[in-house]
C-alpha positions in Angstrom: 92.9 30.7 110.1 96.5 30.0 108.9 95.4 26.9 107.2 92.9 29.0 105.1 95.3 31.8 104.5 98.2 29.7 103.5 96.3 27.7 101.1 94.9 30.9 99.3 98.5 32.3 99.5 99.6 29.4 97.5 96.7 29.4 95.0 97.6 33.1 94.1 101.4 32.4 94.0 102.0 34.8 97.0 104.1 31.9 98.5 105.6 28.7 96.9 103.6 25.4 97.4 106.8 24.1 99.1 107.1 26.9 101.6 103.1 26.7 102.0 103.4 23.1 102.8 105.9 23.9 105.8 103.6 26.5 107.1 100.5 24.1 106.8 102.6 21.3 108.6 103.1 23.8 111.5 99.6 24.5 111.6 98.5 20.8 111.7 101.0 20.3 114.1 100.1 23.2 116.7 96.4 22.4 116.1 97.0 18.7 117.2 99.0 19.2 120.4 96.9 22.2 121.8 93.9 20.1 121.5 95.8 17.2 123.0 96.7 19.7 126.0 92.9 20.5 126.3 92.1 17.0 126.6 94.4 16.4 129.5 92.8 19.4 131.4 88.9 19.2 130.3 88.4 15.6 129.7 88.4 12.3 131.3 91.1 10.1 130.7 91.1 8.0 127.3 90.0 4.8 128.9 87.3 6.5 131.1 84.9 4.4 129.0 85.3 1.3 127.0 85.4 3.1 123.6 86.3 6.6 124.7 82.6 7.8 123.9 82.8 10.4 126.8 82.9 14.2 126.3 86.2 15.4 125.0 86.6 19.2 123.7 85.0 20.7 120.5 87.9 20.0 118.0 88.1 23.0 115.8 88.7 22.3 112.3 87.8 25.6 110.5 88.5 29.4 110.4 86.0 31.3 112.5 86.4 34.4 110.3 82.7 35.2 109.5 79.3 35.7 111.0 78.1 32.3 109.6 81.2 30.4 110.6 81.2 32.1 114.2 77.5 30.9 114.4 78.6 27.6 113.4 81.4 27.4 116.0 79.2 28.6 118.8 76.8 26.0 118.0 79.6 23.0 117.9 79.1 20.6 120.8 81.9 18.6 122.2 83.5 15.9 120.4 84.0 12.7 122.1 87.4 11.6 123.6 87.9 9.0 120.8 87.0 11.4 118.1 89.2 13.9 119.4 92.3 11.4 119.5 91.3 10.4 116.0 91.6 14.1 114.7 94.9 14.6 116.6 96.4 11.5 115.4 95.2 12.5 111.8 96.4 16.2 112.2 100.1 14.8 113.2 100.3 12.4 110.5 99.2 15.2 108.2 102.2 17.4 109.8 104.8 14.6 109.6 103.9 14.4 105.8 104.6 18.1 105.4 107.1 19.2 107.6 110.9 19.0 106.9 113.3 17.1 109.2 115.6 19.1 111.5 118.4 18.9 108.8 116.5 21.3 106.8 116.3 23.9 109.5 119.3 25.9 110.8 120.3 27.4 114.3 117.4 27.4 117.0 114.6 26.6 114.6 116.1 22.7 114.5 114.2 22.9 117.9 112.2 25.6 117.9 110.2 25.1 115.0 108.0 21.9 114.0 109.6 19.2 112.4 108.9 15.6 111.1 110.8 14.2 114.4 108.3 16.6 116.6 105.2 15.2 114.9 106.4 11.6 115.2 107.4 12.2 119.0 103.9 13.8 119.8 102.2 10.8 118.4 104.1 8.6 121.0 102.9 10.9 123.7 99.0 10.7 122.1 99.3 6.9 121.8 100.5 6.6 125.5 97.3 8.2 126.5 95.1 6.1 124.3 96.8 3.0 125.7 97.5 2.0 122.2 100.7 0.4 122.6 101.4 -1.0 119.1 101.1 2.2 117.4 103.2 3.9 120.0 105.9 1.2 119.3 105.6 1.9 115.6 106.0 5.7 115.8 108.9 5.3 118.7 110.7 2.9 116.6 110.3 5.3 113.5 111.7 8.1 115.6 114.8 6.1 116.5 115.6 5.0 113.1 115.8 8.7 111.7 119.5 9.0 110.4 122.1 11.6 109.6 121.2 15.1 110.2 117.4 14.2 111.0 118.6 11.7 113.9 118.1 12.5 117.7 120.3 11.2 120.3 120.4 11.4 124.3 123.2 13.5 125.5 126.1 11.8 127.3 125.3 13.8 130.5 121.9 14.7 131.6 123.1 18.3 132.3 123.8 18.9 128.6 120.4 19.1 127.8 120.3 22.3 129.9 123.5 24.1 129.4 123.1 23.7 125.6 119.4 24.0 125.4 119.3 25.1 121.8 122.1 23.1 120.5 121.8 19.7 122.1 121.0 16.6 120.2 117.9 15.4 122.7 115.7 18.2 122.4 112.8 17.6 119.7 110.6 20.7 120.3 111.3 23.7 122.5 109.6 27.1 123.0 112.1 29.9 122.1 112.8 32.3 124.6 115.2 35.5 124.5 115.9 38.8 126.2 113.2 40.5 124.2 110.5 37.8 123.9 110.1 35.8 127.2 107.3 35.3 129.9 108.9 37.7 132.3 109.6 37.7 135.9 106.3 36.2 137.1 106.3 33.2 134.7 109.8 32.6 133.0 111.3 29.5 133.9 114.8 30.8 135.2 112.8 33.4 137.2 110.5 30.8 139.0 113.3 28.4 139.9 116.5 30.4 140.1 116.3 34.2 140.8 113.0 34.1 142.8 113.4 30.5 144.1 109.4 30.3 144.2 109.8 26.5 143.6 111.9 24.1 145.3 112.9 20.1 145.2 110.6 18.3 147.4 112.4 16.7 150.4 110.5 13.7 149.7 111.8 13.1 146.1 115.3 14.3 147.4 115.3 11.8 150.4 113.7 8.9 148.3 116.1 5.9 148.8 115.6 4.8 145.3 117.4 8.0 143.8 120.9 6.9 144.2 123.1 9.5 146.3 125.7 9.8 143.7 123.3 10.2 140.6 124.4 12.9 138.5 121.3 14.8 138.7 121.9 15.4 142.2 125.2 17.3 141.6 124.8 20.7 143.6 128.2 22.3 142.2 128.0 25.4 140.1 127.9 23.3 136.9 125.4 20.7 138.4 121.8 20.2 138.1 120.5 21.4 141.4 121.2 24.8 143.7 121.7 24.4 147.2 120.7 27.7 149.3 121.1 27.2 152.7 119.9 23.4 152.7 117.1 24.2 150.6 117.5 22.8 147.0 116.2 24.1 143.8 116.7 23.0 140.0 119.7 24.3 138.1 117.9 23.6 134.8 117.1 27.0 133.8 120.1 29.3 134.2 119.6 32.7 132.4 118.0 34.6 135.2 118.8 37.9 133.5 117.5 37.6 130.2 115.4 34.5 130.6 116.5 33.1 127.5 116.4 29.7 128.4 114.3 27.4 126.0 111.1 25.6 127.4 111.4 22.0 126.5 108.2 20.7 125.2 109.1 17.2 124.2 112.5 15.5 124.3 113.8 12.4 123.4 113.9 11.0 126.7 110.3 10.9 127.0 110.1 8.8 124.1 112.4 6.3 125.6 110.1 6.2 128.5 106.9 5.7 126.4 108.6 2.9 124.5 109.7 1.3 127.5 106.0 1.4 128.8 104.6 -0.1 125.6 107.0 -3.0 125.6 106.4 -3.4 129.2 102.4 -3.5 129.1 102.6 -6.0 125.9 104.9 -8.4 127.4 104.2 -11.7 128.6 105.1 -11.6 132.2 107.1 -14.5 133.3 108.7 -13.3 136.4 111.2 -11.3 134.4 110.6 -7.6 132.8 110.4 -7.4 128.9 114.3 -7.0 127.6 113.2 -4.1 125.4 111.7 -2.2 128.0 114.5 -2.7 130.4 116.9 -1.9 127.6 115.2 1.4 126.8 114.6 2.4 130.7 118.6 1.6 130.9 119.4 3.5 127.9 117.8 6.6 129.7 118.8 6.0 133.2 122.3 4.6 133.0 123.9 8.1 131.6 122.9 9.6 135.1 124.7 6.8 137.0 128.2 7.2 138.8 128.9 3.4 137.7 126.2 2.0 135.2 128.1 -1.2 135.0 127.0 -2.1 138.8 124.2 0.2 139.0 121.9 -0.4 135.9 119.0 -2.3 136.5 118.7 -6.1 135.6 116.0 -8.5 135.6 116.7 -9.2 138.8 115.9 -5.9 140.1 112.3 -6.7 139.0 112.1 -10.1 140.4 108.6 -9.3 142.4 
């Protein structure tokens, strides 16, 4: 409906073509990421069949705002998973071509409105689920190559993503919340994790010996990422339990680094040592949480088996 309406508004000179392109880019972006989410919940994984010919979801590509179009939509069957992913990638490519970089936005919209960077980052998520490692590498490296005001970078300390959730350099796309517009006490993240304490950190995760005891993400001080209430541990990522204004992260640069690491790992010729690029991306992300990266970082020897 948005695509149809914006195209009509541009043709009638109600809005400029430049503004129309931004709205169209946002619509293509949301159409792609919502169908991708639907596939996660209502379809088998991409590689369930050799050519992903198993049923996906009905991919909606037109406005259902007339009787005839509604009847057409009712009759539409499920696209295959392969067809859905082809359409998702096509929509994200279209979004990338139409959207501005984050430097063209100001304030919260740098990360709460769709941008070229968000479209590129989401393609790495889609290609990950497709096991399309070459294209994942292409899109991930494209994102890392963005320069100037459009560039993204990991925050030096992992907690900064959460304490500066609308102004950090790592968040690529997040949902905006405020005192007047949030999911409320039953669903807002700071209500669930902090005020009502409905979800705690699993003891299995907390006691896992692979998670180093001096990792910065285990900090239980007032400025840290964990709240300790009588020995029960909760995440302190979402802090505003009064107005529930914390951003809800959807995709961050951290995920892109992990997606790239997996792509390089899975396409490597295994010779008893990990792919150096995969190891480098993993350490780039992990090292910022380590107390002494010089001695605690992963090396090739860490994966000798």
